[in-house]
N, C-alpha and C positions, 0 to 999 in steps of 0.2 A: 794543703796550703792554699792560701787565697791568691788569685791572679787579679791584678789591677790593670786597667786600661786608662791611659791618660795622654794628653797632649804633652809632648816632650821635644827637646831639640834632637835632630837626627845625628848630629856629630858627637857621638859618644861611643866608647869602645864596644859595648854589647850590640848596639845598633849597627855599627860599621861591620862587625862580624856577620850579622844577619844579612845585611845587604850584599856582602861578598858571597854568602851561601846562595842567596837569591840569584845573583849574577851567574854563578856556576851552574845552578839548576837550569836557568833559562838557556845558557849556552849549550847545555847537554841536549836540549830539545829542539832548538831553532838556530838557523844560521844568523850571523851578526845583523844582516839587513832586515831580519824579521824580529829583532829584539828592540823594544822601544822603551828601554829603561831611562829614567832620569837620574842624574848624579846627585850627590849629597848637597852640592851648592844650590842646585834647583830646589831641593827639599827644604832648604833654609829660607826660602823666599817668604815675603810677607803675605803672599796669597796662598800659603800652604799651611794646613793643619796636619801635623805629623803625630800619629798615634803609636804608642808603644804598649805592648802587653808584657807584663813582667810578673814573675813570682819571686818575691823578695828582690834581690839584686839581679837575678837572671832575666835577660831579655829573651822572650819566647816568640814574639811576633810583632809585626808592624804594618802600617798602612797609612797612606797619605790621601788627603782631599786637597786637590789643587783647584782654586777658583779661577775660572777662565775670564771673568770680567764681563760676561754677557748674561749672567743669571744661571750659568751652568757650572758644574764642577766635574772634575775627572778623578777617578780613583787611580792611584799609582802606588807601586812598590808594596802591594799586599803580599805578605809572606809570613808563614809560620814555620818555626824550627821543626825539623823532622821529629826531634825528641818530644815535642809537645803536641804532635798531631793526635787527634782523637779527643782533645779537651774542648772542642768547639770554639777555639780561639778565632778562627776565621769568621765564624758567624758573629761572635761578640765584637770583633774589630769592625766588621761591616755595619753592624747596628750602631756603633759609636760614630762611624763616618756618616751614615745616613742621618742620624740625629743632629750632627754638627751641620750638615748641609741644610737641614730644615731650619736650625737656629740662625743660620746665615741668610736665610730667605732665598736660597737657590731654588730654581724651578725644575731642574733636571740634573741627574748625575749620569755621567758616561764612563765607559771604560773600554779598554782593549785588552783581550787576553788571547791565548793561543789555542789552537785546535787540539793540541796534545795534553791539555790540562782539563780533563772531564770533571774533576772534583771542583775546580774553580768555577767552571761553567755551571755545574749543578748548584753550587752555593749561590751564585748570582741569580740564576733562574728562580730558585726557591725564595729569594728576596724580592721578586717582582721585576727583575731586569729582563728586558726583551731584546732580541737581536735587532740591530739597525745597521746602517752603512757607516763608512768611515766618516770621521768628524775632524774638525780642527786641521792640523797639518798631516794627518794620516792619509795614506793612499791605499787603495785596495791591495790586499795581500792574501793569497790563498791559505796562509798559515794563521791569519788573524781572525778573530771574531770580535765584533764591535757590539756593545750592549748599552742600553740606557734605561733609566727609571725616572718617570715623571713624579715629582713630589707635589702634594696638594698644598 
């Protein structure tokens, strides 16, 4: 069956379920002070492109591009349902986010991820993201890895 990826509103049942799974996964890996999740109200902002991967009606993955207003964007809430892992949805979501950033004329995309997520780190590295220091409101955290990719 075909998987589609499109910009959709985040406040819908399948997405809310996925965000809850994402929250629980992050809470199992990191203390609260090292979790930098944004809530659904933030994901509804005009500066956010929220992507949903779905197979028919089933929501399998999501990810957001948040425009910072300074030519940069930040990836937030990238998550793929455990049942859909291995379908390369993370790669496809990341491609959609990078394409959107280019279409918006952004010069750089940044993200924060955790040290206990080697698959995420590998995905971002394979897409040309390199480690950098904290950005925006982030502070140094031994459990965080900050990455960025310059767009041409």
